[in-house]
Backbone as a printed PyTorch tensor [residue, N CA C, xyz], in Angstrom:
tensor([[[ -43.2540,  -51.4380, -142.4560],
         [ -44.2620,  -50.8620, -141.5710],
         [ -45.3840,  -51.8650, -141.2990]],

        [[ -45.8380,  -52.5740, -142.3560],
         [ -46.9130,  -53.5450, -142.1750],
         [ -46.4690,  -54.6970, -141.2940]],

        [[ -45.2170,  -55.1640, -141.5130],
         [ -44.6900,  -56.2410, -140.6970],
         [ -44.5800,  -55.8270, -139.2420]],

        [[ -44.2090,  -54.6020, -138.9510],
         [ -44.0930,  -54.0870, -137.5710],
         [ -45.4700,  -54.0800, -136.9040]],

        [[ -46.5040,  -53.6190, -137.6250],
         [ -47.8570,  -53.5960, -137.0570],
         [ -48.3560,  -55.0100, -136.7650]],

        [[ -48.1390,  -55.9570, -137.6540],
         [ -48.5820,  -57.3330, -137.4330],
         [ -47.8720,  -57.9510, -136.2320]],

        [[ -46.5750,  -57.7410, -136.1290],
         [ -45.8160,  -58.3010, -135.0090],
         [ -46.2470,  -57.6710, -133.6920]],

        [[ -46.4900,  -56.3880, -133.6660],
         [ -46.9240,  -55.6880, -132.4480],
         [ -48.3280,  -56.1370, -132.0540]],

        [[ -49.2010,  -56.2940, -133.0390],
         [ -50.5680,  -56.7430, -132.7480],
         [ -50.5510,  -58.1490, -132.1650]],

        [[ -49.7150,  -59.0450, -132.7110],
         [ -49.6260,  -60.3950, -132.1800],
         [ -49.0480,  -60.3950, -130.7720]],

        [[ -48.0570,  -59.5960, -130.5250],
         [ -47.3810,  -59.5660, -129.2390],
         [ -48.2410,  -58.9150, -128.1580]],

        [[ -48.8800,  -57.8090, -128.4530],
         [ -49.6100,  -57.0450, -127.4380],
         [ -51.1270,  -57.0530, -127.6350]],

        [[ -51.6610,  -57.9010, -128.4610],
         [ -53.1000,  -57.9580, -128.7150],
         [ -53.8910,  -58.3880, -127.4840]],

        [[ -53.3800,  -59.3810, -126.7520],
         [ -54.0460,  -59.8460, -125.5300],
         [ -54.0980,  -58.7640, -124.4740]],

        [[ -53.0330,  -58.0140, -124.3600],
         [ -52.9890,  -56.9180, -123.3940],
         [ -53.9830,  -55.8210, -123.7710]],

        [[ -54.1090,  -55.5220, -125.0460],
         [ -55.0650,  -54.5190, -125.5030],
         [ -56.4960,  -54.9970, -125.2350]],

        [[ -56.7810,  -56.2740, -125.4840],
         [ -58.1040,  -56.8200, -125.2180],
         [ -58.4230,  -56.7520, -123.7250]],

        [[ -57.4580,  -57.1120, -122.8760],
         [ -57.6440,  -57.0410, -121.4340],
         [ -57.9320,  -55.6090, -120.9850]],

        [[ -57.2190,  -54.6470, -121.5300],
         [ -57.4320,  -53.2390, -121.1840],
         [ -58.8230,  -52.7850, -121.6080]],

        [[ -59.2680,  -53.1900, -122.7830],
         [ -60.6020,  -52.8040, -123.2510],
         [ -61.6990,  -53.3920, -122.3600]],

        [[ -61.5500,  -54.6690, -121.9950],
         [ -62.5390,  -55.3210, -121.1310],
         [ -62.5480,  -54.6680, -119.7500]],

        [[ -61.3860,  -54.3210, -119.2290],
         [ -61.2950,  -53.6730, -117.9210],
         [ -61.9930,  -52.3210, -117.9350]],

        [[ -61.7800,  -51.5430, -118.9560],
         [ -62.4210,  -50.2290, -119.0580],
         [ -63.9380,  -50.3930, -119.1620]],

        [[ -64.4170,  -51.3680, -119.9170],
         [ -65.8530,  -51.6120, -120.0500],
         [ -66.4470,  -52.0440, -118.7020]],

        [[ -65.7370,  -52.8920, -117.9680],
         [ -66.2360,  -53.3510, -116.6700],
         [ -66.2960,  -52.2020, -115.6740]],

        [[ -65.2740,  -51.3570, -115.6510],
         [ -65.2930,  -50.1990, -114.7520],
         [ -66.4280,  -49.2500, -115.0970]],

        [[ -66.6760,  -49.0520, -116.3700],
         [ -67.7790,  -48.2010, -116.7930],
         [ -69.1120,  -48.7790, -116.3190]],

        [[ -69.2940,  -50.1040, -116.4370],
         [ -70.5190,  -50.7390, -115.9760],
         [ -70.6730,  -50.6150, -114.4540]],

        [[ -69.5750,  -50.7570, -113.7190],
         [ -69.6390,  -50.6430, -112.2580],
         [ -70.0750,  -49.2420, -111.8650]],

        [[ -69.5240,  -48.2360, -112.5150],
         [ -69.8800,  -46.8640, -112.1580],
         [ -71.2840,  -46.4700, -112.6220]],

        [[ -71.7880,  -47.1040, -113.6610],
         [ -73.1320,  -46.7920, -114.1430],
         [ -74.1840,  -47.6280, -113.4030]],

        [[ -73.9810,  -48.9280, -113.3240],
         [ -74.9810,  -49.8070, -112.7290],
         [ -74.8030,  -49.9940, -111.2280]],

        [[ -73.6330,  -49.7610, -110.6970],
         [ -73.3550,  -49.9600, -109.2710],
         [ -74.2620,  -49.1810, -108.3400]],

        [[ -74.4510,  -47.8760, -108.5570],
         [ -75.3420,  -47.1280, -107.6620],
         [ -76.7780,  -47.6490, -107.6700]],

        [[ -77.2670,  -48.0810, -108.8360],
         [ -78.6150,  -48.6360, -108.8940],
         [ -78.7130,  -49.9300, -108.0810]],

        [[ -77.6690,  -50.7380, -108.1370],
         [ -77.6300,  -51.9710, -107.3740],
         [ -77.6480,  -51.6740, -105.8680]],

        [[ -76.8490,  -50.7090, -105.4330],
         [ -76.7920,  -50.3500, -104.0110],
         [ -78.1370,  -49.7970, -103.5480]],

        [[ -78.7560,  -48.9500, -104.3560],
         [ -80.0650,  -48.3870, -104.0010],
         [ -81.0900,  -49.5090, -103.8600]],

        [[ -81.0780,  -50.4460, -104.7870],
         [ -82.0360,  -51.5540, -104.7280],
         [ -81.8210,  -52.4040, -103.4870]],

        [[ -80.5630,  -52.6940, -103.1440],
         [ -80.2790,  -53.4940, -101.9470],
         [ -80.7670,  -52.7990, -100.6840]],

        [[ -80.5460,  -51.5030, -100.5860],
         [ -81.0130,  -50.7530,  -99.4020],
         [ -82.5450,  -50.7640,  -99.3200]],

        [[ -83.2000,  -50.5740, -100.4590],
         [ -84.6630,  -50.5840, -100.4820],
         [ -85.1980,  -51.9610, -100.0780]],

        [[ -84.5870,  -53.0230, -100.5910],
         [ -85.0130,  -54.3750, -100.2390],
         [ -84.7970,  -54.6710,  -98.7620]],

        [[ -83.6900,  -54.1820,  -98.1960],
         [ -83.4350,  -54.3740,  -96.7660],
         [ -84.4900,  -53.6680,  -95.9290]],

        [[ -84.8350,  -52.4480,  -96.3230],
         [ -85.8550,  -51.7010,  -95.5800],
         [ -87.2130,  -52.4010,  -95.6870]],

        [[ -87.5490,  -52.8910,  -96.8650],
         [ -88.8120,  -53.6190,  -97.0320],
         [ -88.8340,  -54.8840,  -96.1870]],

        [[ -87.7260,  -55.6110,  -96.1730],
         [ -87.6540,  -56.8350,  -95.3890],
         [ -87.7820,  -56.5380,  -93.9020]],

        [[ -87.1320,  -55.4770,  -93.4330],
         [ -87.2380,  -55.1160,  -92.0200],
         [ -88.6740,  -54.7500,  -91.6630]],

        [[ -89.3440,  -53.9880,  -92.5290],
         [ -90.7380,  -53.6240,  -92.2750],
         [ -91.6370,  -54.8570,  -92.3010]],

        [[ -91.3790,  -55.7750,  -93.2220],
         [ -92.1750,  -56.9900,  -93.3160],
         [ -91.9750,  -57.8670,  -92.0810]],

        [[ -90.7340,  -57.9910,  -91.6010],
         [ -90.4700,  -58.7880,  -90.4030],
         [ -91.1250,  -58.1660,  -89.1720]],

        [[ -91.0870,  -56.8450,  -89.0720],
         [ -91.7230,  -56.1760,  -87.9360],
         [ -93.2390,  -56.3850,  -87.9720]],

        [[ -93.8320,  -56.2620,  -89.1550],
         [ -95.2800,  -56.4740,  -89.2750],
         [ -95.6420,  -57.9290,  -88.9710]],

        [[ -94.8200,  -58.8580,  -89.4180],
         [ -95.0700,  -60.2730,  -89.1560],
         [ -94.9590,  -60.5730,  -87.6600]],

        [[ -93.9560,  -60.0100,  -87.0030],
         [ -93.8060,  -60.2240,  -85.5550],
         [ -94.9920,  -59.6390,  -84.8010]],

        [[ -95.4580,  -58.4660,  -85.2270],
         [ -96.6170,  -57.8420,  -84.5780],
         [ -97.8730,  -58.6910,  -84.7810]],

        [[ -98.0520,  -59.2250,  -85.9880],
         [ -99.2180,  -60.0730,  -86.2610],
         [ -99.1540,  -61.3530,  -85.4280]],

        [[ -97.9770,  -61.9430,  -85.3130],
         [ -97.8380,  -63.1490,  -84.4910],
         [ -98.1190,  -62.8440,  -83.0260]],

        [[ -97.6500,  -61.6850,  -82.5450],
         [ -97.8950,  -61.3040,  -81.1540],
         [ -99.3890,  -61.1320,  -80.9050]],

        [[-100.0680,  -60.4490,  -81.8290],
         [-101.5170,  -60.2600,  -81.6850],
         [-102.2580,  -61.5940,  -81.7090]],

        [[-101.8410,  -62.4680,  -82.6210],
         [-102.4920,  -63.7750,  -82.7190],
         [-102.2710,  -64.5840,  -81.4470]],

        [[-101.0540,  -64.5460,  -80.9280],
         [-100.7450,  -65.2880,  -79.7090],
         [-101.5540,  -64.7570,  -78.5320]],

        [[-101.6320,  -63.4250,  -78.4010],
         [-102.4150,  -62.8310,  -77.3140],
         [-103.8950,  -63.1610,  -77.4690]],

        [[-104.4030,  -63.1100,  -78.6880],
         [-105.8050,  -63.4360,  -78.9270],
         [-106.0960,  -64.8890,  -78.6110]],

        [[-105.1720,  -65.7640,  -78.9660],
         [-105.3520,  -67.1870,  -78.6910],
         [-105.3580,  -67.4340,  -77.1930]],

        [[-104.4390,  -66.8080,  -76.4840],
         [-104.3840,  -66.9780,  -75.0300],
         [-105.6670,  -66.4710,  -74.3910]],

        [[-106.1310,  -65.3190,  -74.8370],
         [-107.3720,  -64.7790,  -74.2700],
         [-108.5630,  -65.6770,  -74.5730]],

        [[-108.6350,  -66.2180,  -75.7830],
         [-109.7400,  -67.1250,  -76.1230],
         [-109.6960,  -68.3820,  -75.2710]],

        [[-108.4950,  -68.9150,  -75.0570],
         [-108.3680,  -70.1040,  -74.2190],
         [-108.7620,  -69.8040,  -72.7810]],

        [[-108.3280,  -68.6560,  -72.2760],
         [-108.6870,  -68.3020,  -70.9080],
         [-110.1950,  -68.1130,  -70.7660]],

        [[-110.8180,  -67.5270,  -71.7590],
         [-112.2690,  -67.3490,  -71.6990],
         [-112.9990,  -68.6860,  -71.7790]],

        [[-112.4460,  -69.6320,  -72.5110],
         [-113.0740,  -70.9510,  -72.5850],
         [-112.9350,  -71.6920,  -71.2660]],

        [[-111.7870,  -71.5420,  -70.6120],
         [-111.5680,  -72.2580,  -69.3640],
         [-112.3480,  -71.6660,  -68.2100]],

        [[-112.4200,  -70.3690,  -68.1420],
         [-113.1290,  -69.7290,  -67.0320],
         [-114.0260,  -68.6230,  -67.5680]],

        [[-115.2110,  -68.9870,  -68.0390],
         [-116.1100,  -67.9480,  -68.5600],
         [-116.5550,  -67.0260,  -67.4300]],

        [[-116.7730,  -65.7980,  -67.7630],
         [-117.2120,  -64.8270,  -66.7730],
         [-118.6530,  -65.1170,  -66.3830]],

        [[-118.9570,  -65.0860,  -65.0790],
         [-120.3420,  -65.3410,  -64.6690],
         [-121.2400,  -64.2020,  -65.1350]],

        [[-122.4410,  -64.5810,  -65.5610],
         [-123.3700,  -63.5660,  -66.0540],
         [-124.0880,  -62.8690,  -64.9160]],

        [[-124.2470,  -63.5520,  -63.7980],
         [-124.8910,  -62.9280,  -62.6430],
         [-124.0860,  -63.2800,  -61.3940]],

        [[-124.0980,  -62.4440,  -60.3880],
         [-123.2920,  -62.7140,  -59.1950],
         [-123.8210,  -63.9500,  -58.4680]],

        [[-122.9330,  -64.6510,  -57.7440],
         [-123.3710,  -65.8460,  -57.0290],
         [-124.3100,  -65.4910,  -55.8850]],

        [[-125.1950,  -66.4130,  -55.6100],
         [-126.1400,  -66.1760,  -54.5180],
         [-125.4090,  -66.3220,  -53.1820]],

        [[-125.8610,  -65.6360,  -52.1400],
         [-125.1440,  -65.6840,  -50.8580],
         [-125.1890,  -67.0550,  -50.2040]],

        [[-126.1450,  -67.8920,  -50.5480],
         [-126.2090,  -69.2010,  -49.9030],
         [-125.2850,  -70.2240,  -50.5680]],

        [[-124.6500,  -69.9030,  -51.7000],
         [-123.7360,  -70.8320,  -52.3660],
         [-122.3700,  -70.1900,  -52.6160]],

        [[-121.6870,  -69.6940,  -51.5900],
         [-120.3860,  -69.0430,  -51.8390],
         [-119.2930,  -70.0390,  -52.2060]],

        [[-119.3390,  -71.2530,  -51.6680],
         [-118.2730,  -72.2150,  -51.9510],
         [-118.3380,  -72.7010,  -53.3950]],

        [[-119.5280,  -72.9410,  -53.9090],
         [-119.6580,  -73.4310,  -55.2720],
         [-119.2480,  -72.3580,  -56.2800]],

        [[-119.5170,  -71.1200,  -55.9710],
         [-119.1680,  -70.0360,  -56.8840],
         [-117.6620,  -69.9030,  -57.0130]],

        [[-116.9440,  -70.2050,  -55.9550],
         [-115.4900,  -70.1120,  -56.0040],
         [-114.8520,  -71.3690,  -56.5580]],

        [[-115.6420,  -72.4060,  -56.7930],
         [-115.0910,  -73.6250,  -57.3770],
         [-114.5770,  -74.5910,  -56.3290]],

        [[-114.8310,  -74.3530,  -55.0610],
         [-114.3430,  -75.2470,  -54.0200],
         [-115.2600,  -76.4540,  -53.9140]],

        [[-114.6960,  -77.5910,  -53.5860],
         [-115.4840,  -78.8010,  -53.4230],
         [-116.0390,  -78.8420,  -52.0110]],

        [[-117.1650,  -79.4680,  -51.8570],
         [-117.7240,  -79.6060,  -50.5150],
         [-116.9290,  -80.6690,  -49.7710]],

        [[-116.8100,  -80.5290,  -48.4500],
         [-115.9930,  -81.4880,  -47.7120],
         [-116.5500,  -82.8990,  -47.7570]],

        [[-117.8310,  -83.0840,  -48.0260],
         [-118.4190,  -84.4150,  -48.0310],
         [-118.2050,  -85.1420,  -49.3520]],

        [[-117.7850,  -84.4380,  -50.3910],
         [-117.6290,  -85.0960,  -51.6950],
         [-116.3850,  -85.9710,  -51.6890]],

        [[-116.4470,  -87.1230,  -52.3430],
         [-115.2860,  -88.0230,  -52.3600],
         [-114.2080,  -87.4620,  -53.2790]],

        [[-112.9550,  -87.8780,  -53.0780],
         [-111.8850,  -87.4040,  -53.9590],
         [-112.1140,  -87.8970,  -55.3830]],

        [[-111.5790,  -87.1670,  -56.3290],
         [-111.7970,  -87.4930,  -57.7350],
         [-111.1760,  -88.8390,  -58.0980]],

        [[-110.0000,  -89.1420,  -57.5950],
         [-109.3120,  -90.3960,  -57.8780],
         [-108.9840,  -91.0730,  -56.5630]],

        [[-109.2820,  -92.3520,  -56.4190],
         [-108.9300,  -93.0330,  -55.1730],
         [-107.4230,  -93.1880,  -55.0780]],

        [[-106.8770,  -93.2110,  -53.8850],
         [-105.4210,  -93.3760,  -53.7500],
         [-105.0010,  -94.7460,  -54.2600]],

        [[-103.8030,  -94.7820,  -54.8230],
         [-103.3170,  -96.0410,  -55.3830],
         [-102.8370,  -96.9570,  -54.2670]],

        [[-103.1000,  -98.2160,  -54.4330],
         [-102.6120,  -99.2290,  -53.5020],
         [-101.6160, -100.0900,  -54.2420]],

        [[-100.7590, -100.7980,  -53.5170],
         [ -99.7740, -101.6380,  -54.2130],
         [-100.4210, -102.6710,  -55.1140]],

        [[-101.6140, -103.1390,  -54.7950],
         [-102.2420, -104.1610,  -55.6330],
         [-102.8450, -103.5790,  -56.9090]],

        [[-103.1540, -102.2950,  -56.9200],
         [-103.7560, -101.7000,  -58.1160],
         [-102.7470, -100.9960,  -59.0010]],

        [[-101.5300, -100.8410,  -58.5250],
         [-100.5070, -100.1470,  -59.3010],
         [ -99.8080, -101.1330,  -60.2260]],

        [[ -99.6140, -100.7990,  -61.5310],
         [ -98.9270, -101.7250,  -62.4400],
         [ -97.4440, -101.8090,  -62.1030]],

        [[ -96.8660, -102.9800,  -62.3050],
         [ -95.4360, -103.1560,  -62.0690],
         [ -94.6780, -102.7750,  -63.3200]],

        [[ -93.3620, -102.9510,  -63.2890],
         [ -92.5150, -102.6070,  -64.4200],
         [ -92.8150, -103.4610,  -65.6410]],

        [[ -93.2750, -104.7050,  -65.4370],
         [ -93.5780, -105.5820,  -66.5690],
         [ -94.9530, -105.3120,  -67.1500]],

        [[ -95.7560, -104.4640,  -66.5190],
         [ -97.0660, -104.1490,  -67.0440],
         [ -98.1630, -104.9240,  -66.3540]],

        [[ -97.8760, -105.9190,  -65.5340],
         [ -98.9130, -106.6590,  -64.8310],
         [ -99.1390, -106.0040,  -63.4710]],

        [[-100.2360, -106.3360,  -62.8240],
         [-100.5180, -105.7410,  -61.5210],
         [ -99.9020, -106.5750,  -60.4260]],

        [[ -99.4850, -105.9140,  -59.3770],
         [ -98.9350, -106.5930,  -58.2190],
         [-100.0810, -107.1230,  -57.3720]],

        [[ -99.9070, -108.2510,  -56.7960],
         [-100.9310, -108.7970,  -55.9250],
         [-100.2790, -109.2070,  -54.6130]],

        [[-100.9610, -108.8900,  -53.5450],
         [-100.4590, -109.2680,  -52.2320],
         [-100.7080, -110.7570,  -52.0120]],

        [[ -99.6780, -111.5100,  -51.6910],
         [ -99.8220, -112.9520,  -51.4380],
         [ -99.8000, -113.2550,  -49.9660]]])
């Protein structure tokens, strides 16, 4: 009887160990698995809420920046323009004022080598 038990244990011991480990793993999956799934769903919901809040904050910041830039470029007049200066109030130049940049001539324009062209 003792010899039969020793021979059976040697022959099927690995299979018994595998069965025990499998049962323990299945038990852990059924006990810890639902907690893992719940945590993943909660983390996904938190991440989605965080991304939505971040996108909203970026949108607000972008709109605020654009508005600040627009206000810097064209501040609102504090008082209406006087009737004798309608052109200046609209930002138009007077016809007598010279152009901001003189037109380029071939002698003042740089060539491909970086030197200026001169008429000979």
